[in-house]
N, C-alpha and C positions, 0 to 999 in steps of 0.2 A: 577553236570553234569556228565553223564556216560562217561567213557573213550572211545574214538573212534567216538563219535558223533560230527557232525560239530557244531561249535559255531561261535561267532563273533570274527574275528581275532583281535589280540591285536593292530596291526597297524591301523585298522579302528577306534577302540576306541580312540587311541591317536590323530588321525586326527580330530575326532569329538570333542574332548575336546578342542583342539587348536582353532578350528573354533568357538566354543561356547564362549571361553574366548575372542577371538578377537571381536566377535559381541557384547558382553556385554561391553567391553572396548570402542568400537566405540560409542555405545549408550550413555555411561556415558560422554564421551568427547563431543559428540554433544549436550547433555543436558546442560552441563556446558557452552559451547560456546553460545548457544542460550540464556540462562538465563543471562549471563554477557552482552549480547547485548540488554537486555530489552525485550526479546520476551518470550512468553509462548511456550515451546517446543511442546505442543500438538496441537497448532493452529498457529504455526509460519508461515506456507505458507500463510494462510488467512491474517495474520497481515502484512506480507510483500506485498501482493497484494493490501491491503487497503492503505498502505503507498505509494506504487507506483502510484495508482490511484489519490491520493491526490497531489502528486508531479506533475502529468501530467496536472492537472486542473489549468489553469492560474489564478492568483489572479485578482480581479477586479482592474481596473486602479485607482491608487491613484493620483488624481490630486491635492489633498491638499485643495479642495474646498468642502463645505458642499453641500447637495442636494439643498438647497434653492439658494445658489450662482450659482450652475450649471443651475437650472431652470431659474433664472433671466437672466443669460447670454444667454440662448437659446431664451427667450422671447425678449431680446434686438436684437438678430440676426434677429428674425422674424419681429419686429417693423421696423428695418432698411431695410427690404426687401432682406436680404441676403439669407434666407431660406423660403421655401414655407410652406403653411398650413400643408401639408402632412408630411414634414420633421419636423416641430414643433411637431406634434402629435407623430411621431415615436421617436423623441429625448426625449420627455417627458416620453414616456413609458419605454425607456431604462434607463433613469435616475432613475425613480421611482422603476424599477425592480432591480436596483443596478448594472447595467452593465456599 
């Protein structure tokens, strides 16, 4: 470079190198943290959203009874007159749907 012509100041180059090193270091740290957490660093946000949606979905009630037992109990309630025909139909639909 000819003498007397303006160039890039040395302080600018030093700051640029420091920022670049900090950015690379942060990226490496983030990658290692996500991998150790069992996430793919390239799609971590999507994986976390999927896990959050799964945790917000309540599991079906576990009554410890089989579908047949639940249907038999529902039929018994209907036979004894505790529930109406419409309630029987709605209950059967829920049980069969897994709710």
